N, C-alpha and C positions, 0 to 999 in steps of 0.2 A: 487710898488716895484720892482727893479731888484736886489732883493737881496735873496738870498737860503734862505730855513727854514731848519735848521737842530736840528732834537728834537729826544732830549734824554731820554728814559725813564726811571726815576729811581727805578718805581717798579720794571718793568720788571731785572734791576742789582741785586737788591737787591734779586728777587727771585733765578738767577744764584745763587748767595754769599749762600742761603741759599741749593740751592738744592749741589753743592760742597760741604757743609759743613756737608748735611747729606751723604755723599761718606766718608768723612776724616776718621771718626773712631778718630779721633784726634783736639785739637785745629784746628782754621781754623783764617788767616791772610788775607792779602790782599796786593797785587801790585798794587801800584796806581803810578806807575812812569812815565814818559813821559806826565805830566798831566794827567794823570791819564787815557793812553792808549790814550791822545788826546782830552778828553771827559772833563776835567777840574777835576784834582785832588779835589779840596778842595770841591766840590758837591758832587762827586765819593764817598769820605771818610767819609763826613759829615752822607750820607745818610747809607753806609755801617755799621758807628759806631753804628748808632742807631738801627742797628738790631743785632749788638752782635759783631762786629770783633773788637779783640784789639790792635794786631796787624799789623801794617803796613809796607810798604816795597817800597823805593825808591831810584833813581839813585847815586844822591849826596846830599851834605849838605843842598846845595840852595834849592833845592828841598823838603828836610825834614824841613826846617828852613821854607819857606811857608807854608806848611802843618800845624805845630805845630800853627804857628796862626790863622789857620782855628778849629783845633781839639781843641785847647786849652789841658792843660796839661790831665794826664792821660794814654791815649792810647800809646803804645811804635810805635815807627819811628827807622825803622832800612835800616841802610846806607848801600847800596851794594859794593859800591867804599870805605869803609872804611875811615879812618883816613886820609886824606892825609896833604900836606902842606900847611897850612894857614885856614887847616879848624877848629881848636880849640876853637875859639873864637864861632863859630857856633854851635860845638858839644855841649858846655857847655852853651848856652845860652836857646839855642832850646831842650836841653834836648832830643837829639839824641844819639842814638844808634848804632854807626860804626859798620860795619861787617868786622875785621881785614884779612887782606888778604896778609899779610908778616910781617917777623920779623923784617924792619923796622917801618913798622905801630902799629907792638907791643909795641915796645918801644916808639915811639912819645904816642903814648896812657898812658902808664902807668906812662912815666916823664910829659907829660904836665895835664893829668886830671886823679889823682889817684885817685884809690876809684868809678871813674865814671862809668856806664853799659856800656858795649860793648859783641859782639860777634865775632863768629869765620869763616870766613868759607875756605872750602878743595875745593883744585881741586880734584875731584874722577876720572879724566881722559877726561875732557872736554877742559883743558886746555883753560879757559878764564880767570877767577880770582880765587884766596882760594893759600891757599899755598899745595906744593905737599907733600907725602907723608914724604918723610925724614925731609924738614922744620919743617911739625907741629912734628914731632918725637923729635926733638931739641927742639922746642920749648911747647908739649903740657902740660907738667908739671907744667910750669912758670904760661902758659895761666891759665890752671883748677883752680891754687892755687886764681888765681883775680876772679874766679865762674863767670865767661860768662852768658849773659842771652839766650844766643843760639848758636848749633854748625850745618852750614848748609853746603850743596854742591847743584849743579845743574847739574841735568838730560841731554844730549847732545840730546837724539833720542825718547823722551818721546812720540813725537806723532805719533811713529811708534811704536806700541807695542811688534810686534817679532823681534825688534832688539834685536842683542846682546850685545849692549851695555847698556842698560837699567841693564842686569844681573850683565855684568862686573862691572858699578857703583856703583852697589848695594853692590855687595861684597866687593867694595875697601871702601866703606863709612862703613860697618859695619867693617871691616880692623881696619879705621881710629877712629873709634869713641866707638865701644862696650865698656861698662864698666864703660863710663862716666858716672856724676849725669847730665850733664848738659840738657835741650831743644836740640832736634836735628828734622832737618829738610831737605829734601831731595827733595821734591815733591812740583812742581807748575799744573796749568792746567793738564795738559798732566801726570805728577806722578801722580795725582790722579785717574785717572782712570784705572793706572794700578793696580790698587788693594792695599788691607790693607799690604802689606809686604811692600811698598814704603815710606809709609803714618808719620812713626815714633811720636813725640811728635805735630807737627804742619808742618801744608800745607798752602802754600799761592799762592794760583788761582791766576791767571792773565788774559789771554787774555777772558778763559772764562767767565768770568765775564761780558766782554763787549759784549757777543754773539759771538767770535768766534771758531773756530775750534781747537783743537778736540773736544771741548764738543757739541756734536751732540745734545742734547738734550736742548740746550742754546734757552733762549727767544731773540729774537733780542729786543735791546736794541736803536739803533741808524736807523731815517730813516730822509730822504734826499730829500726834495722837491725843485727843479728849477723851478723859473718862466719861461714863454715863453715870450720873449720880443717880437717876428714878428712871422707871418707864410704869406710867401708866396707859390703862386705856381711857381714848375720848370720846363721848358718845354722838353722832348724828347733832348737829344743831347748838354744839358745846363751842366755844372758843376756849385759842390759848392763848396765852402773853398779855405783853400790853396793847391796850387800842383797841382790842378784840380783832387784830389784822385778820387771825387764819382762824374761819369756823368751818367746823369738821362737815362735811358732807355724805360720810359715811362711817363708820366705826376705824379707828385709828389707833394706832398704836404711837405714842409720844415719849421719847427720850428727851430729859434733860441731860443737857453736858455740860463741862463744867471748866466753861471761859465765855469769853466775851468782849465787847470792846474795848475795857482797860485791859487786854492780851492782844489787843491787835487787829483780833477779827472785826473788819470795819461794819459799823453799822449799817451802812446802805448796802452791801451786798444782799442784804439777807432774802431779798424776792429772788433772788437767782440762786441763790447759795444752794450748793449741797457737800454732805461730807459720803463717806464710803468705809462700808463693813467687807472687809476681803474688795470681792468684784460686783456687789451691791452697790448702787446708787443710794443714797436715804436724803431726802430735800428737807433743807431748814423750816420750817415752820414759822411765821408771823414775824414780831421784831428780834434782833439781836440785841440781848440787855448787855447790860456790866458786868456780867461775872456768868453766865448763862445763856444759853443758845437752844429752843427745841426743835427737835428731829423726828420725822416720819420715819419709824422704822418697823410699818407694817408689813414691808416685804421680808422680813427678816425672821428663819425658823425659830431664833433663840433669843434670849438677851445679851447685844453683847457688851462686853466691858469696858471697851473704848471704839471712837470711832476716829476715823481719819480727813483731817482737811488739806494738807499737803503732805506729796509725798509720791509716787511712779503713776498713780493713778491722775493728781491734779497737780499742773504746776503753780508757781506763784503767779506766772501772768495770766493763767486761766481764773485765778481768782481776783486777782487785779481788776478784770475785765467784769466780773460782776460788781464792782465798786467804782466804776466807769473811773478807775485808776492806773498807775503801772505798777510791774515787778516789787522795782527799787521800793517802793513806799511800803508794798506789803512786807518787806522785807527786813525793812527798817522799823516797823511800827511793832515788830513784835516783843513782847514784854517779856521782862523778868521775873515774872511769876513761873515761868515754865522751869520743867526739871531739865535741866540741860543733859544730855549725853552728844562725846564726841567719838567718833567710829575712825580709829586709825588704820 
């Protein structure tokens, strides 16, 4: 089969959630937006619900409705985009909790779904989503009278522990929320690692659950094994791939493997990328194509059936560095052509 195999270790995912929950000093939810960071929101959320997570966070109401079908009634599903125009039926029917971002959204919520649960998102300095201090000041008493289930904000620089923005946002969040009775949430994975001052009542780990930085102690969740289609001998002076980007300086055994940028193996990582055959490194040669990658397997004694891009030998963040990006992009770019296996 010329189909790469993506193995998702749900036991490792659950262990990462337990580890972050142990650090949280508060209730621990889970962010499963973008289809569970590309790994399958339904499978991920079911595993985490079984582990004890009772609050889940998604980007949109459409994601939330799909997740509700998988989880059933009970867990709270919070929607970061809030109550957008056209969302009312989905929020009602899927029992979602929109995180209100503006006065307009607040009005839409109380007029369309009076008495229905909602949360509030505040902008503590990131300037992305949420109410700014003046807007919150005008709406605070009205919103609190409706008993929001959560008041949250989001840290911009939590993956840099010494960044002054962290303390600045913490102070702003205190100023906007101290004295209220509703549960509060400021921290995702990076915020959890900043310590108890940032935890408040609910934490909401995301990338750390899936094996990504800044949670350095995370267990790897994803393994990507790519089958070898063909192996050939390339003589000195011969080139490999588009643009003649690689020219052999010595006899080279080249394996063509069955994945490429259509599968989320980002083209820009080519010059630095490597794969593994057990404990042996195998360097990518030339350009990464849409469906194929050339790899130097000269150091191997035999002909491998497959090579490993992601796994215990190299994490999503190592692979991301080769492409000048972050582990989040690697995870969420993993394509749908893979044969996916879930380990429980």
